[in-house]
NUVOTI-790282 format. One record per residue: residue in three letters; x, y negated, z of N, C-alpha, C, O, CB in turn. Coordinates in steps of 0.2 Angstrom, whole numbers, padded with zeros to 4 digits, always signed. Glycine has a CB too. Layout:
BEGIN
AlaXYZXYZXYZXYZXYZ
...
This chain:
BEGIN
Met+0004+0006+0000+0000+0000+0000+0004-0006+0000+0009-0007+0004-0005+0000+0006
Ser+0003-0011-0004+0007-0017-0005+0006-0021+0001+0001-0021+0005+0005-0021-0011
Gly+0011-0026+0002+0010-0031+0008+0004-0035+0007+0001-0037+0012+0016-0035+0008
Ile+0002-0037+0001-0003-0042+0000-0010-0038+0002-0014-0041+0005-0004-0044-0007
Ala-0010-0032+0000-0016-0028+0002-0017-0027+0009-0022-0027+0012-0016-0021-0002
Arg-0011-0026+0013-0011-0025+0020-0014-0032+0023-0018-0032+0028-0004-0023+0023
Leu-0011-0037+0020-0013-0044+0023-0021-0045+0022-0024-0048+0027-0009-0049+0020
Ile-0023-0043+0016-0030-0044+0015-0034-0040+0020-0040-0042+0022-0032-0043+0008
Arg-0032-0034+0021-0036-0029+0025-0036-0032+0032-0041-0032+0036-0033-0022+0025
Leu-0030-0035+0034-0029-0037+0041-0034-0043+0042-0037-0044+0047-0022-0039+0043
Leu-0034-0048+0037-0038-0054+0037-0045-0052+0037-0049-0055+0041-0037-0058+0031
Ala-0047-0047+0034-0054-0045+0034-0056-0042+0040-0062-0043+0043-0055-0039+0028
His-0052-0038+0044-0053-0036+0050-0054-0041+0055-0058-0041+0060-0048-0030+0052
Val-0049-0046+0055-0049-0052+0059-0056-0055+0059-0059-0057+0064-0043-0057+0058
Ala-0058-0057+0052-0064-0060+0051-0070-0056+0054-0075-0059+0057-0066-0061+0044
Ala-0070-0050+0053-0076-0045+0056-0076-0045+0063-0081-0046+0067-0075-0038+0053
Thr-0070-0045+0066-0069-0046+0074-0072-0052+0076-0076-0052+0081-0062-0045+0076
Ile-0070-0058+0073-0073-0064+0075-0081-0064+0075-0084-0067+0079-0070-0070+0071
Leu-0083-0061+0070-0091-0061+0069-0094-0057+0074-0099-0058+0077-0093-0058+0062
Val-0091-0051+0076-0094-0046+0081-0093-0050+0088-0098-0049+0092-0090-0040+0081
Val-0088-0053+0089-0087-0056+0096-0093-0062+0096-0096-0062+0101-0080-0060+0096
Trp-0094-0066+0091-0099-0071+0091-0106-0067+0092-0110-0070+0096-0099-0075+0085
Ile-0107-0062+0089-0114-0058+0090-0115-0056+0097-0120-0058+0100-0114-0052+0085
Leu-0109-0054+0100-0110-0052+0107-0111-0058+0112-0115-0057+0116-0103-0048+0109
Leu-0107-0063+0110-0108-0069+0115-0115-0072+0114-0118-0074+0119-0103-0074+0112
Phe-0118-0072+0108-0124-0074+0107-0130-0070+0110-0134-0072+0114-0126-0075+0100
Val-0129-0063+0109-0134-0058+0112-0134-0059+0120-0139-0058+0123-0132-0051+0109
Phe-0128-0059+0123-0127-0059+0130-0128-0066+0133-0126-0068+0139-0121-0056+0132
Asp-0130-0071+0129-0131-0078+0131-0125-0082+0134-0126-0084+0140-0137-0078+0136
Ala-0120-0081+0131-0114-0085+0134-0115-0092+0133-0119-0095+0129-0107-0083+0129
Asn-0112-0096+0138-0112-0103+0139-0109-0106+0133-0103-0106+0132-0109-0105+0145
Arg-0113-0109+0128-0111-0112+0122-0107-0119+0123-0104-0121+0119-0117-0114+0118
Ala-0107-0121+0129-0103-0127+0131-0096-0126+0132-0092-0130+0132-0106-0131+0137
Asn-0095-0119+0133-0088-0117+0134-0084-0118+0128-0087-0116+0122-0088-0110+0137
Asp-0078-0120+0128-0074-0121+0122-0073-0115+0118-0073-0115+0112-0067-0124+0124
Val-0071-0109+0121-0070-0103+0118-0076-0101+0114-0076-0098+0109-0067-0098+0123
Val-0082-0101+0118-0088-0099+0115-0089-0103+0109-0092-0101+0103-0094-0099+0120
His-0088-0110+0109-0090-0114+0104-0085-0113+0098-0087-0113+0092-0089-0122+0106
Trp-0079-0111+0099-0074-0110+0094-0076-0103+0090-0076-0103+0084-0067-0108+0097
Phe-0079-0098+0094-0081-0092+0090-0087-0094+0086-0088-0091+0081-0083-0087+0095
Gln-0092-0098+0089-0098-0100+0085-0096-0103+0079-0099-0102+0073-0102-0104+0089
Asp-0091-0108+0079-0089-0112+0073-0086-0108+0068-0088-0108+0062-0085-0118+0075
Ala-0082-0103+0070-0078-0099+0066-0083-0094+0063-0083-0093+0057-0072-0095+0070
Ala-0087-0091+0066-0092-0086+0064-0097-0090+0059-0099-0087+0054-0096-0083+0069
Asp-0099-0096+0060-0103-0100+0056-0100-0101+0049-0103-0100+0044-0105-0106+0059
Trp-0094-0102+0049-0090-0103+0043-0089-0097+0039-0090-0097+0033-0083-0106+0045
Leu-0087-0091+0043-0086-0085+0040-0093-0082+0037-0093-0079+0032-0083-0080+0044
Ala-0098-0084+0040-0105-0081+0038-0109-0086+0034-0115-0086+0034-0108-0078+0044
Thr-0106-0091+0031-0110-0096+0028-0115-0094+0023-0120-0096+0023-0105-0101+0025
Trp-0113-0089+0019-0117-0086+0014-0122-0081+0017-0127-0080+0013-0113-0082+0009
Ser-0122-0079+0023-0127-0074+0025-0130-0076+0032-0135-0072+0034-0123-0067+0027
Arg-0129-0081+0035-0132-0083+0041-0139-0084+0041-0142-0084+0046-0128-0088+0045
Asn-0142-0086+0036-0149-0087+0035-0152-0083+0030-0157-0084+0027-0151-0094+0033
Leu-0149-0077+0028-0151-0072+0023-0158-0069+0025-0162-0069+0021-0146-0067+0022
Phe-0159-0067+0031-0165-0064+0033-0168-0068+0038-0165-0071+0043-0163-0057+0036
Ser-0175-0069+0038-0179-0074+0042-0182-0069+0047-0188-0067+0046-0184-0078+0038
Ile-0179-0067+0052-0182-0063+0058-0184-0068+0063-0180-0072+0065-0177-0058+0060
Asp-0190-0067+0066-0192-0071+0072-0188-0071+0078-0186-0076+0081-0199-0069+0074
Asn-0185-0065+0080-0181-0064+0086-0174-0067+0084-0171-0064+0080-0181-0057+0088
Ala-0172-0072+0088-0165-0075+0086-0160-0070+0087-0155-0070+0084-0165-0081+0091
Lys-0160-0066+0092-0154-0061+0094-0154-0056+0088-0148-0055+0086-0155-0058+0101
Leu-0159-0054+0086-0159-0049+0081-0157-0052+0074-0153-0049+0070-0166-0046+0080
Arg-0160-0058+0073-0158-0062+0067-0150-0063+0066-0147-0062+0061-0162-0069+0066
Thr-0147-0065+0072-0140-0066+0072-0136-0060+0071-0131-0060+0068-0138-0069+0079
Thr-0139-0054+0074-0135-0048+0074-0135-0046+0066-0130-0043+0064-0139-0043+0078
Val-0141-0046+0063-0142-0044+0056-0138-0048+0052-0134-0045+0047-0149-0044+0054
Asn-0139-0055+0052-0136-0059+0047-0128-0059+0048-0124-0059+0043-0138-0066+0048
Tyr-0126-0060+0054-0118-0060+0055-0115-0053+0055-0110-0053+0052-0117-0064+0062
Gly-0119-0048+0057-0117-0041+0056-0116-0039+0049-0111-0036+0047-0122-0037+0059
Leu-0120-0042+0044-0120-0040+0037-0113-0043+0035-0110-0040+0031-0126-0043+0033
Ala-0112-0049+0037-0105-0052+0034-0099-0048+0037-0095-0047+0033-0105-0060+0037
Ala-0100-0046+0043-0094-0042+0046-0093-0036+0042-0087-0034+0040-0095-0040+0053
Val-0098-0032+0040-0098-0026+0036-0095-0028+0029-0091-0024+0027-0105-0023+0036
Val-0097-0033+0026-0095-0035+0019-0087-0036+0020-0084-0034+0015-0099-0041+0017
Tyr-0085-0040+0025-0078-0041+0025-0074-0035+0026-0069-0034+0023-0077-0046+0031
Val-0076-0030+0030-0073-0024+0031-0073-0020+0025-0068-0017+0023-0075-0020+0037
Phe-0079-0020+0021-0079-0016+0015-0075-0019+0010-0071-0015+0007-0086-0016+0013
Val-0074-0025+0009-0070-0028+0004-0063-0027+0005-0059-0026+0001-0072-0036+0003
Gly-0061-0028+0012-0054-0027+0014-0052-0019+0012-0046-0018+0010-0053-0028+0021
Gly-0056-0015+0014-0055-0008+0012-0055-0006+0005-0051-0002+0002-0060-0003+0015
Leu-0059-0010+0001-0059-0009-0006-0053-0011-0009-0050-0008-0014-0065-0013-0009
Val-0050-0017-0007-0044-0020-0010-0038-0015-0008-0034-0014-0012-0042-0027-0007
Thr-0038-0012-0002-0033-0007+0000-0033-0001-0005-0028+0001-0007-0034-0005+0007
Arg-0039+0002-0006-0040+0007-0010-0038+0006-0017-0034+0010-0021-0047+0010-0010
Val-0040+0000-0020-0038-0002-0027-0030-0003-0027-0027-0001-0033-0041-0008-0029
Ser-0027-0005-0022-0020-0006-0023-0016+0000-0022-0010+0000-0025-0018-0011-0017
Arg-0019+0005-0019-0015+0012-0019-0015+0015-0026-0011+0019-0027-0019+0016-0014
Arg-0020+0013-0030-0020+0016-0037-0014+0014-0041-0012+0017-0046-0026+0015-0040
Asp-0011+0008-0040-0006+0005-0044+0000+0009-0044+0005+0007-0047-0005-0002-0042
């Protein structure tokens, strides 16, 4: 596996981790006035810009889990896909 593919896979996993941490912080009602929580919210909002309002679910916790979770799954999938494609070269 090339160094670039490893870097892309690492970045994809970091992005997915940030999204999952934000989901957990949101679901467990973390204090959004806290700087760390606020940083995760901002980072997750940026990473999930394309998916954060994809599904309109009435329950806010479920909506956040589905929309941000979808982004996390896509990042991991794309990172894995890049890794597999680079192995063929």
